Biopython code that builds the backbone (N, CA, C, O; Angstrom):
import numpy as np
from Bio.PDB.StructureBuilder import StructureBuilder

atoms = [
    (1, "MET", "N", (-21.678, -25.569, -6.044)),
    (1, "MET", "CA", (-20.859, -26.807, -6.092)),
    (1, "MET", "C", (-19.569, -26.366, -6.972)),
    (1, "MET", "O", (-18.500, -26.975, -6.969)),
    (2, "GLY", "N", (-19.836, -25.290, -7.668)),
    (2, "GLY", "CA", (-18.141, -24.695, -8.886)),
    (2, "GLY", "C", (-17.474, -24.080, -7.981)),
    (2, "GLY", "O", (-16.557, -23.394, -8.432)),
    (3, "GLN", "N", (-17.656, -24.074, -6.400)),
    (3, "GLN", "CA", (-16.539, -23.340, -5.972)),
    (3, "GLN", "C", (-15.474, -23.806, -5.695)),
    (3, "GLN", "O", (-15.486, -25.007, -5.422)),
    (4, "VAL", "N", (-14.611, -23.335, -5.665)),
    (4, "VAL", "CA", (-12.785, -23.816, -5.080)),
    (4, "VAL", "C", (-12.503, -22.967, -3.950)),
    (4, "VAL", "O", (-12.593, -21.740, -3.943)),
    (5, "ILE", "N", (-12.151, -23.718, -2.985)),
    (5, "ILE", "CA", (-10.885, -23.269, -1.618)),
    (5, "ILE", "C", (-9.683, -23.378, -1.860)),
    (5, "ILE", "O", (-9.107, -24.276, -2.474)),
    (6, "GLN", "N", (-9.262, -22.435, -1.366)),
    (6, "GLN", "CA", (-7.694, -22.420, -1.485)),
    (6, "GLN", "C", (-7.314, -22.475, -0.211)),
    (6, "GLN", "O", (-7.823, -21.706, 0.605)),
    (7, "PHE", "N", (-6.220, -23.529, 0.209)),
    (7, "PHE", "CA", (-5.894, -23.503, 1.468)),
    (7, "PHE", "C", (-4.698, -22.389, 1.371)),
    (7, "PHE", "O", (-3.971, -22.292, 0.382)),
    (8, "VAL", "N", (-4.589, -21.509, 2.609)),
    (8, "VAL", "CA", (-3.703, -20.639, 3.091)),
    (8, "VAL", "C", (-2.751, -21.123, 4.089)),
    (8, "VAL", "O", (-3.346, -21.439, 5.119)),
    (9, "SER", "N", (-1.381, -21.311, 4.159)),
    (9, "SER", "CA", (-0.948, -21.848, 5.405)),
    (9, "SER", "C", (-0.832, -20.853, 6.266)),
    (9, "SER", "O", (-0.975, -19.732, 5.777)),
    (10, "LYS", "N", (-0.527, -20.947, 7.869)),
    (10, "LYS", "CA", (-0.338, -20.227, 8.959)),
    (10, "LYS", "C", (0.484, -18.752, 8.470)),
    (10, "LYS", "O", (0.154, -17.578, 8.634)),
    (11, "SER", "N", (1.529, -19.283, 7.891)),
    (11, "SER", "CA", (2.698, -18.438, 7.706)),
    (11, "SER", "C", (2.432, -17.319, 6.332)),
    (11, "SER", "O", (3.058, -16.268, 6.197)),
    (12, "ASP", "N", (1.529, -17.745, 5.529)),
    (12, "ASP", "CA", (1.219, -16.945, 4.449)),
    (12, "ASP", "C", (0.635, -15.839, 4.835)),
    (12, "ASP", "O", (0.994, -14.709, 4.505)),
    (13, "ARG", "N", (-0.604, -16.209, 5.792)),
    (13, "ARG", "CA", (-1.767, -15.505, 6.617)),
    (13, "ARG", "C", (-1.097, -14.384, 7.386)),
    (13, "ARG", "O", (-1.396, -13.201, 7.225)),
    (14, "GLU", "N", (-0.259, -14.780, 8.153)),
    (14, "GLU", "CA", (0.869, -13.905, 8.968)),
    (14, "GLU", "C", (1.527, -12.861, 7.893)),
    (14, "GLU", "O", (1.553, -11.635, 7.999)),
    (15, "ARG", "N", (2.105, -13.746, 6.719)),
    (15, "ARG", "CA", (2.823, -12.314, 6.113)),
    (15, "ARG", "C", (2.098, -11.384, 5.423)),
    (15, "ARG", "O", (2.578, -10.256, 5.305)),
    (16, "ILE", "N", (0.944, -11.660, 4.902)),
    (16, "ILE", "CA", (-0.363, -10.770, 4.370)),
    (16, "ILE", "C", (-0.617, -10.030, 5.785)),
    (16, "ILE", "O", (-0.767, -8.820, 5.618)),
    (17, "ARG", "N", (-0.685, -10.359, 6.860)),
    (17, "ARG", "CA", (-1.495, -9.529, 7.913)),
    (17, "ARG", "C", (-0.285, -8.537, 8.331)),
    (17, "ARG", "O", (-0.576, -7.498, 8.923)),
    (18, "LEU", "N", (1.147, -8.854, 8.018)),
    (18, "LEU", "CA", (2.111, -7.824, 8.334)),
    (18, "LEU", "C", (2.515, -7.082, 7.542)),
    (18, "LEU", "O", (3.334, -6.205, 7.817)),
    (19, "ILE", "N", (1.909, -7.320, 6.109)),
    (19, "ILE", "CA", (1.918, -6.376, 4.996)),
    (19, "ILE", "C", (1.046, -5.486, 5.000)),
    (19, "ILE", "O", (1.152, -4.311, 4.647)),
    (20, "GLN", "N", (-0.034, -6.163, 5.493)),
    (20, "GLN", "CA", (-1.164, -5.006, 5.730)),
    (20, "GLN", "C", (-0.970, -3.995, 6.911)),
    (20, "GLN", "O", (-1.044, -2.785, 6.699)),
    (21, "GLU", "N", (-0.788, -4.369, 7.824)),
    (21, "GLU", "CA", (-0.459, -3.425, 8.954)),
    (21, "GLU", "C", (0.686, -2.739, 8.433)),
    (21, "GLU", "O", (0.653, -1.560, 8.787)),
    (22, "ALA", "N", (1.790, -3.042, 7.657)),
    (22, "ALA", "CA", (3.044, -2.352, 7.803)),
    (22, "ALA", "C", (2.565, -1.083, 6.688)),
    (22, "ALA", "O", (3.052, 0.033, 6.870)),
    (23, "ARG", "N", (1.556, -1.311, 5.485)),
    (23, "ARG", "CA", (0.709, -0.243, 4.759)),
    (23, "ARG", "C", (0.354, 0.420, 5.325)),
    (23, "ARG", "O", (0.790, 1.570, 5.271)),
    (24, "ALA", "N", (-0.761, 0.015, 6.290)),
    (24, "ALA", "CA", (-1.400, 1.184, 6.993)),
    (24, "ALA", "C", (-0.357, 2.014, 7.919)),
    (24, "ALA", "O", (-0.367, 3.245, 7.923)),
    (25, "ILE", "N", (0.213, 1.529, 8.415)),
    (25, "ILE", "CA", (1.382, 2.622, 9.365)),
    (25, "ILE", "C", (2.091, 3.685, 8.041)),
    (25, "ILE", "O", (2.305, 4.897, 8.062)),
    (26, "TYR", "N", (2.349, 2.581, 6.853)),
    (26, "TYR", "CA", (2.943, 4.080, 5.928)),
    (26, "TYR", "C", (2.234, 4.876, 5.617)),
    (26, "TYR", "O", (2.553, 6.043, 5.392)),
    (27, "ASP", "N", (0.736, 4.246, 5.515)),
    (27, "ASP", "CA", (-0.114, 5.278, 4.558)),
    (27, "ASP", "C", (-0.329, 6.345, 5.936)),
    (27, "ASP", "O", (-0.321, 7.535, 5.619)),
    (28, "SER", "N", (-0.487, 6.102, 7.181)),
    (28, "SER", "CA", (-0.761, 6.861, 8.131)),
    (28, "SER", "C", (0.695, 8.100, 8.472)),
    (28, "SER", "O", (0.596, 9.150, 9.108)),
    (29, "ILE", "N", (1.839, 7.587, 7.876)),
    (29, "ILE", "CA", (2.939, 8.646, 7.847)),
    (29, "ILE", "C", (2.929, 9.183, 6.762)),
    (29, "ILE", "O", (3.064, 10.406, 6.742)),
    (30, "PHE", "N", (2.766, 8.441, 5.489)),
    (30, "PHE", "CA", (2.421, 9.667, 4.262)),
    (30, "PHE", "C", (1.307, 8.929, 3.518)),
    (30, "PHE", "O", (1.245, 7.842, 2.943)),
    (31, "PRO", "N", (0.498, 9.876, 3.732)),
    (31, "PRO", "CA", (-0.850, 9.871, 3.572)),
    (31, "PRO", "C", (-0.708, 9.667, 1.767)),
    (31, "PRO", "O", (0.186, 10.287, 1.192)),
    (32, "PRO", "N", (-1.690, 8.728, 0.941)),
    (32, "PRO", "CA", (-1.956, 8.634, -0.423)),
    (32, "PRO", "C", (-2.508, 10.023, -0.729)),
    (32, "PRO", "O", (-3.328, 10.564, 0.012)),
    (33, "ALA", "N", (-2.009, 10.618, -1.909)),
    (33, "ALA", "CA", (-2.336, 11.853, -2.263)),
    (33, "ALA", "C", (-2.375, 11.497, -3.789)),
    (33, "ALA", "O", (-2.313, 10.330, -4.176)),
    (34, "ASP", "N", (-2.482, 12.573, -4.637)),
    (34, "ASP", "CA", (-2.516, 12.884, -6.309)),
    (34, "ASP", "C", (-1.479, 12.296, -6.636)),
    (34, "ASP", "O", (-0.604, 12.650, -5.846)),
    (35, "PRO", "N", (-1.126, 11.663, -7.289)),
    (35, "PRO", "CA", (0.175, 11.313, -8.257)),
    (35, "PRO", "C", (1.325, 12.703, -8.442)),
    (35, "PRO", "O", (2.555, 12.747, -8.457)),
    (36, "VAL", "N", (0.338, 13.673, -8.557)),
    (36, "VAL", "CA", (1.374, 14.966, -8.694)),
    (36, "VAL", "C", (0.733, 16.233, -8.070)),
    (36, "VAL", "O", (-0.026, 17.019, -8.636)),
    (37, "SER", "N", (1.136, 16.273, -6.933)),
    (37, "SER", "CA", (0.739, 17.345, -5.759)),
    (37, "SER", "C", (1.433, 18.579, -6.199)),
    (37, "SER", "O", (2.404, 18.477, -6.948)),
    (38, "GLU", "N", (0.972, 19.857, -5.751)),
    (38, "GLU", "CA", (1.561, 21.185, -5.813)),
    (38, "GLU", "C", (2.091, 21.482, -4.332)),
    (38, "GLU", "O", (1.478, 21.222, -3.297)),
    (39, "GLN", "N", (3.118, 21.967, -4.419)),
    (39, "GLN", "CA", (3.482, 22.856, -3.570)),
    (39, "GLN", "C", (3.296, 24.360, -3.639)),
    (39, "GLN", "O", (2.982, 25.039, -4.616)),
    (40, "PRO", "N", (3.609, 24.812, -2.139)),
    (40, "PRO", "CA", (3.173, 26.422, -1.968)),
    (40, "PRO", "C", (3.779, 26.590, -3.036)),
    (40, "PRO", "O", (2.990, 26.902, -3.929)),
    (41, "ASP", "N", (5.158, 26.509, -3.476)),
    (41, "ASP", "CA", (5.891, 27.432, -4.372)),
    (41, "ASP", "C", (5.715, 27.353, -5.734)),
    (41, "ASP", "O", (6.244, 28.052, -6.598)),
    (42, "GLY", "N", (4.836, 26.340, -5.876)),
    (42, "GLY", "CA", (4.214, 26.153, -7.135)),
    (42, "GLY", "C", (5.189, 25.314, -8.007)),
    (42, "GLY", "O", (5.333, 25.501, -9.215)),
    (43, "THR", "N", (5.743, 24.519, -7.393)),
    (43, "THR", "CA", (6.523, 23.734, -7.813)),
    (43, "THR", "C", (5.649, 22.120, -7.868)),
    (43, "THR", "O", (4.776, 21.808, -7.058)),
    (44, "ASN", "N", (5.981, 21.508, -8.664)),
    (44, "ASN", "CA", (5.055, 20.108, -8.601)),
    (44, "ASN", "C", (6.215, 18.737, -8.102)),
    (44, "ASN", "O", (7.402, 18.659, -8.420)),
    (45, "ILE", "N", (5.468, 17.812, -7.292)),
    (45, "ILE", "CA", (6.221, 16.932, -6.980)),
    (45, "ILE", "C", (5.569, 15.656, -7.492)),
    (45, "ILE", "O", (4.399, 15.485, -7.151)),
    (46, "ARG", "N", (6.305, 14.481, -8.469)),
    (46, "ARG", "CA", (5.445, 13.423, -8.559)),
    (46, "ARG", "C", (6.223, 11.976, -7.850)),
    (46, "ARG", "O", (7.400, 11.616, -7.824)),
    (47, "ARG", "N", (5.286, 11.530, -7.451)),
    (47, "ARG", "CA", (5.741, 10.525, -6.553)),
    (47, "ARG", "C", (6.054, 8.839, -7.421)),
    (47, "ARG", "O", (5.238, 7.919, -7.477)),
    (48, "GLY", "N", (7.443, 8.848, -8.006)),
    (48, "GLY", "CA", (7.744, 7.777, -8.905)),
    (48, "GLY", "C", (7.570, 6.375, -8.609)),
    (48, "GLY", "O", (7.783, 5.486, -9.433)),
    (49, "ASP", "N", (7.170, 6.179, -7.389)),
    (49, "ASP", "CA", (7.037, 4.645, -6.877)),
    (49, "ASP", "C", (5.460, 4.566, -7.057)),
    (49, "ASP", "O", (5.183, 3.417, -7.401)),
    (50, "GLY", "N", (4.488, 5.243, -6.967)),
    (50, "GLY", "CA", (3.179, 5.197, -7.246)),
    (50, "GLY", "C", (2.801, 4.637, -5.536)),
    (50, "GLY", "O", (1.923, 3.807, -5.297)),
    (51, "GLY", "N", (3.367, 5.067, -4.844)),
    (51, "GLY", "CA", (2.867, 4.451, -3.371)),
    (51, "GLY", "C", (3.414, 3.382, -2.965)),
    (51, "GLY", "O", (3.447, 3.121, -1.763)),
    (52, "ASN", "N", (3.939, 2.577, -3.889)),
    (52, "ASN", "CA", (3.838, 1.047, -3.535)),
    (52, "ASN", "C", (5.267, 0.582, -2.716)),
    (52, "ASN", "O", (6.367, 1.079, -2.958)),
    (53, "LEU", "N", (5.090, -0.162, -2.000)),
    (53, "LEU", "CA", (6.142, -0.621, -0.754)),
    (53, "LEU", "C", (6.949, -1.704, -1.607)),
    (53, "LEU", "O", (8.093, -1.743, -1.155)),
    (54, "ALA", "N", (6.812, -2.473, -2.519)),
    (54, "ALA", "CA", (7.489, -3.275, -3.401)),
    (54, "ALA", "C", (7.648, -3.095, -4.457)),
    (54, "ALA", "O", (8.279, -3.907, -5.133)),
]
sb = StructureBuilder()
sb.init_structure("model")
sb.init_model(0)
sb.init_chain("A")
sb.init_seg("    ")
for serial, (resi, resn, name, xyz) in enumerate(atoms, 1):
    if name == "N":
        sb.init_residue(resn, " ", resi, " ")
    sb.init_atom(name, np.array(xyz, "f"), 0.0, 1.0, " ", f" {name:<3s}", serial, name[0])
structure = sb.get_structure()
């Protein structure tokens, strides 16, 4: 009886779906990796955005 059901409009559901789809495409192109990864020449690369789109 203590549950709260929140209304989500169609446009919000579509926006969430599109964001999830874009994230999946982004991750398929740029797979998530450790924040610091080592390249073959021994240099380190740090992703400053943490993998976030926004």
